[in-house]
C-alpha distance (Angstrom), angle and dihedral (degrees) to the residues before:
residue distance angle dihedral
M1 . . .
A2 3.79 . .
R3 3.78 113.9 .
L4 3.80 110.7 -92.4
P5 3.79 120.4 -136.3
G6 3.79 113.6 -112.8
S7 3.79 92.7 -128.4
V8 3.80 135.7 18.0
L9 3.80 130.5 -170.2
F10 3.81 119.1 -162.3
A11 3.79 113.1 -158.0
C12 3.79 134.5 -171.9
T13 3.78 137.2 154.5
L14 3.83 102.6 -79.3
N15 3.84 106.0 6.1
S16 3.78 88.8 -127.6
I17 3.83 104.6 104.4
R18 3.80 123.2 1.6
S19 3.81 103.6 32.9
P20 3.83 96.3 43.4
M21 3.82 89.5 47.5
A22 3.81 91.9 50.4
A23 3.80 93.3 45.7
A24 3.80 91.7 50.0
L25 3.82 91.6 48.6
L26 3.81 92.6 51.2
R27 3.82 91.3 46.6
Q28 3.80 90.0 51.2
L29 3.81 90.7 50.4
H30 3.81 100.2 43.7
G31 3.80 106.3 17.1
R32 3.79 111.7 -168.9
R33 3.82 94.9 -10.4
V34 3.82 88.0 90.7
F35 3.81 129.1 32.1
V36 3.81 105.9 -130.7
D37 3.79 130.8 -171.1
S38 3.79 137.6 159.5
A39 3.79 135.9 -146.7
G40 3.77 141.8 168.6
V41 3.76 137.5 -141.5
R42 3.81 81.7 -113.7
S43 3.79 129.4 4.8
A44 3.80 129.9 -117.8
P45 3.81 133.5 166.6
V46 3.79 116.2 -78.5
D47 3.80 110.8 -85.9
P48 3.84 113.8 -110.7
F49 3.82 92.1 -139.6
A50 3.83 89.6 55.0
V51 3.80 88.6 51.2
A52 3.82 90.4 50.0
V53 3.81 97.6 49.8
M54 3.79 93.2 44.5
A55 3.82 90.3 49.9
E56 3.81 87.1 57.5
I57 3.81 88.4 67.4
G58 3.79 95.9 39.8
I59 3.81 99.9 -96.5
D60 3.81 118.9 128.0
L61 3.82 115.2 -146.7
K62 3.82 96.3 162.5
N63 3.80 93.0 105.6
H64 3.81 96.7 44.5
Q65 3.80 109.9 137.0
S66 3.78 107.9 -148.4
K67 3.80 116.8 -139.3
S68 3.77 139.6 175.1
F69 3.81 127.2 -129.3
D70 3.82 87.1 -97.5
E71 3.81 91.3 56.4
L72 3.82 96.8 53.0
E73 3.79 112.7 123.2
D74 3.81 93.1 -157.0
T75 3.78 118.6 38.2
S76 3.80 101.2 175.1
F77 3.79 108.8 96.2
D78 3.78 130.4 160.1
L79 3.79 91.1 -144.5
V80 3.80 135.2 19.5
I81 3.79 116.0 -164.6
S82 3.78 112.3 -165.2
L83 3.79 118.4 -159.2
S84 3.81 100.6 -172.0
P85 3.82 134.5 41.8
D86 3.84 91.6 -113.2
A87 3.80 90.9 52.8
Q88 3.82 91.6 46.4
H89 3.79 90.9 55.0
M90 3.82 91.3 47.8
A91 3.83 92.9 46.1
V92 3.80 92.5 51.8
E93 3.82 91.2 48.3
R94 3.82 93.2 47.5
T95 3.81 95.8 47.4
R96 3.81 100.5 45.5
S97 3.79 93.7 107.4
V98 3.81 101.6 32.8
A99 3.78 135.0 75.2
C100 3.77 98.7 -107.1
D101 3.77 133.4 126.9
V102 3.80 118.9 -131.6
E103 3.80 123.6 -157.6
F104 3.80 126.2 -174.7
W105 3.80 116.0 -144.3
P106 3.82 104.4 174.8
V107 3.79 107.1 -147.8
L108 3.78 124.1 -177.8
D109 3.81 116.4 -108.8
P110 3.83 102.7 -124.1
T111 3.81 92.9 -156.6
G112 3.80 88.6 77.7
M113 3.81 92.3 65.3
D114 3.79 118.4 102.4
G115 3.77 122.5 -147.3
N116 3.76 146.7 82.5
R117 3.80 124.9 -52.9
E118 3.81 94.5 -83.1
E119 3.80 92.8 48.9
T120 3.79 90.2 48.5
L121 3.80 91.7 49.6
A122 3.81 89.1 49.3
A123 3.82 89.9 55.7
Y124 3.82 90.9 50.6
R125 3.81 90.9 47.6
M126 3.80 88.9 52.4
V127 3.82 89.7 54.5
R128 3.81 90.9 47.3
E129 3.81 91.9 50.3
Q130 3.80 92.8 46.2
L131 3.80 90.4 52.0
Q132 3.80 92.1 45.2
K133 3.81 91.3 52.6
R134 3.82 94.1 48.4
I135 3.80 92.4 46.3
L136 3.81 92.7 50.3
E137 3.82 90.1 49.6
R138 3.80 95.3 45.7
F139 3.82 98.0 37.8
P140 3.82 106.9 29.1
P141 3.80 116.0 -154.8
P142 3.79 116.9 -97.9
Q143 3.78 113.7 -90.6
P144 3.79 118.8 -128.6
A145 3.79 113.4 -105.6
A146 3.79 112.3 -93.8
E147 3.76 115.0 -112.0
S148 3.80 116.7 -124.9
């Protein structure tokens, strides 16, 4: 298995949809093997559609406390993954003088989609699935120990 970073920060514009979803997915996959947090350029309450689509796969986001980069308690991460152009700009600025890798995973903001409730949920599911796929590729699941 590829070496996992010790700590990962997911960042997006408001820390209400994409970054909390990504953080929750990585936590579900790797538990305590990786410290995971999320932040936004600004903060906003967690989006109810994000809560709904994550609940569909058994992840509870209802109690997510949105925070901005300025509100982070810990600022030393091995890897920052930005999910929006605003967050990418902020991540690059904030990591100029520290040993930290920054990756840009552009992910569509589902709030820009028009449609009824089902169409909106479909857009959020698409974001969830895109994040899930990228996380599985970048942070492969632990392999069971080989029996001797």
